[in-house]
Each structure stands twice: as C-alpha cells, then as structure tokens.
C-alpha positions in Angstrom: 126.3 -40.0 197.0 123.2 -38.6 195.4 122.7 -34.9 195.4 119.3 -33.2 195.9 118.2 -30.0 194.5 115.7 -28.1 196.6 112.9 -26.1 194.7 110.6 -23.6 196.2 106.9 -23.4 195.4 104.2 -21.0 196.6 101.3 -22.8 198.2 98.0 -21.1 198.9 96.1 -22.4 202.0 92.4 -21.7 202.1 90.0 -22.7 205.0 87.7 -25.6 204.0 84.0 -25.4 204.7 84.3 -28.6 206.5 87.3 -27.5 208.6 91.0 -27.8 207.9 92.6 -26.4 204.8 92.6 -26.8 201.0 96.0 -26.2 199.4 96.8 -25.3 195.8 100.1 -24.8 194.1 99.5 -22.0 191.4 102.6 -23.0 189.4 101.5 -26.7 189.2 98.1 -26.8 187.6 95.9 -29.4 189.4 98.1 -29.8 192.3 95.6 -29.6 195.1 95.5 -31.4 198.5 94.1 -30.8 202.0 94.6 -31.4 205.6 92.7 -31.2 208.8 95.3 -28.8 210.4 97.7 -26.3 208.9 100.6 -28.7 209.7 98.8 -31.6 208.2 98.0 -29.6 205.2 101.7 -28.4 204.7 102.9 -32.0 204.9 100.2 -33.0 202.3 101.2 -30.2 200.1 104.8 -31.3 200.2 103.8 -34.7 199.4 101.7 -33.7 196.6 104.3 -31.4 195.1 107.0 -34.3 195.2 104.5 -36.6 193.5 103.6 -34.0 190.9 107.3 -33.5 190.0 107.9 -37.2 190.0 105.2 -37.7 187.3 106.6 -34.7 185.2 110.1 -36.2 185.5 108.9 -39.7 184.5 107.1 -38.3 181.6 110.2 -36.2 180.6 108.3 -33.0 181.0 110.1 -29.8 182.2 110.1 -29.0 185.9 108.5 -25.6 186.5 110.6 -23.2 188.7 109.2 -20.2 190.3 110.9 -16.9 189.4 113.2 -15.5 192.0 111.7 -12.0 191.3 108.1 -13.1 192.1 106.2 -10.5 194.2 103.2 -11.6 196.3 100.8 -9.4 197.9 97.1 -9.1 198.9 95.0 -6.7 197.0 91.9 -5.0 198.8 89.1 -4.0 196.3 86.2 -2.1 197.6 83.0 -3.1 196.1 79.4 -1.7 196.6 77.6 -3.6 199.6 
C-alpha cells in the first residue's frame, strides 16, 4: 500500500478583471492558475500545485515546505489621496 504525504501551501486568490480568480502560490515561483469561480480556482490551484511538485520530483529538486510558524495578515497602509 502506497502512503501519501499531505503538504499545505498558501494560495492567494485575486479577482480577475474578466471575472473569476487568479491564484498564485508564493512558495512555488511561477505557480499561477485561474478559475471562473472560487471553487473552480481552488481545484485548479490544487492541480497546478500537484503538477509543480511532480516536476520538482522528476527533476530531483527539493520540495518546498511551508514553515509551521508562518504568520499571515493583511496590513493597511494609509497613503495620501
């Protein structure tokens, strides 16, 4: 029986100008996808991450792992109008 390891990656969902969402994965440079709905974008992101990791594995490159101590927040910065 083959065991699987489950990795966790932060994905950033931004509204696309034409509708839907563009998704980037900061820890995986160039890992970008999109979807017409949030659910579709989420599924596409999962698929893109899996593909990215498969390429790294086949190229014998290390698989990036997010820090367990990562802190995420939104920072509001006032700027002159």
